C-alpha positions as CSV (number, residue, x, y, z in Angstrom):
1,X,-74.9,-94.4,152.7
2,X,-74.9,-90.6,152.4
3,X,-77.4,-88.9,150.2
4,X,-76.4,-85.4,149.0
5,X,-79.3,-83.3,147.8
6,X,-79.0,-80.6,145.3
7,X,-81.0,-77.4,144.7
8,X,-82.8,-79.3,141.9
9,X,-84.2,-81.6,144.5
10,X,-85.8,-78.6,146.3
11,X,-83.3,-78.9,149.1
12,X,-80.3,-76.6,149.9
13,X,-77.0,-78.0,148.8
14,X,-74.4,-78.7,151.6
15,X,-72.8,-75.3,150.8
16,X,-76.2,-73.5,151.1
17,X,-77.5,-75.4,154.1
18,X,-76.0,-73.3,157.0
19,X,-77.4,-70.1,155.6
20,X,-80.7,-71.8,154.8
21,X,-80.9,-72.9,158.5
22,X,-80.3,-69.4,159.6
23,X,-76.7,-69.7,160.8
24,X,-74.5,-66.6,160.6
25,X,-71.2,-68.4,160.1
26,X,-69.4,-71.7,159.6
27,X,-66.3,-72.4,161.7
28,X,-63.9,-75.2,161.1
29,X,-60.5,-76.3,162.4
30,X,-57.5,-77.8,160.6
31,X,-53.8,-78.5,161.2
32,X,-50.6,-77.4,159.4
33,X,-50.4,-81.0,157.9
34,X,-53.6,-80.4,156.0
35,X,-52.2,-77.9,153.4
36,X,-54.5,-79.1,150.6
37,X,-57.6,-78.6,152.8
38,X,-56.3,-75.3,154.0
39,X,-56.0,-74.0,150.4
40,X,-59.4,-75.4,149.6
41,X,-61.0,-73.5,152.6
42,X,-59.3,-70.3,151.4
43,X,-60.7,-70.8,147.9
44,X,-64.1,-71.2,149.4
45,X,-63.7,-67.8,151.1
46,X,-63.0,-69.0,154.7
47,X,-60.6,-66.7,156.5
48,X,-58.1,-67.5,159.3
49,X,-59.5,-66.7,162.7
50,X,-56.6,-66.8,165.1
51,X,-59.0,-66.4,168.1
52,X,-60.2,-69.9,167.3
53,X,-56.8,-71.5,167.5
54,X,-55.9,-74.0,170.2
55,X,-53.4,-76.8,171.1
56,X,-54.6,-80.4,170.9
57,X,-52.2,-82.7,172.8
58,X,-49.4,-80.2,171.9
59,X,-50.3,-79.8,168.3
60,X,-51.5,-76.4,167.0
61,X,-55.0,-76.5,165.5
62,X,-56.0,-73.5,163.4
63,X,-59.5,-72.0,163.1
64,X,-61.2,-70.7,160.0
65,X,-64.5,-68.8,159.7
66,X,-66.9,-68.2,156.8
67,X,-69.4,-65.4,157.5
68,X,-72.8,-66.1,155.9
69,X,-74.5,-62.9,157.1
70,X,-73.7,-59.9,159.3
71,X,-74.4,-60.1,163.0
72,X,-77.2,-57.6,162.7
73,X,-78.8,-59.1,159.6
74,X,-82.1,-60.9,160.2
75,X,-82.3,-64.6,159.5
76,X,-83.9,-65.0,156.1
77,X,-84.5,-68.4,154.6
78,X,-84.1,-69.0,150.9
79,X,-86.6,-71.0,149.0
80,X,-86.5,-74.7,149.9
81,X,-88.5,-77.4,151.5
82,X,-90.8,-76.7,154.5
83,X,-89.7,-78.0,157.8
84,X,-91.1,-78.3,161.2
85,X,-90.2,-75.5,163.7
86,X,-89.6,-75.8,167.4
């Protein structure tokens, strides 16, 4: 069973989690057959990143990127639950 937490639980939502964890971007891959998903990614502000494209067993796989912060921006955590650090 998968438990999805919301901001009301004091946890970042799945959409907020990468930024909360300090990541600068989210990268995903899809194929031409996944047009519904492709449109959804674009509505979520992902942009095509041709440098991430590759062939998988002869089929083109397309990369998308969603920037969460600029490369020079410091990692800043939003309010949320405390967690252990390394």
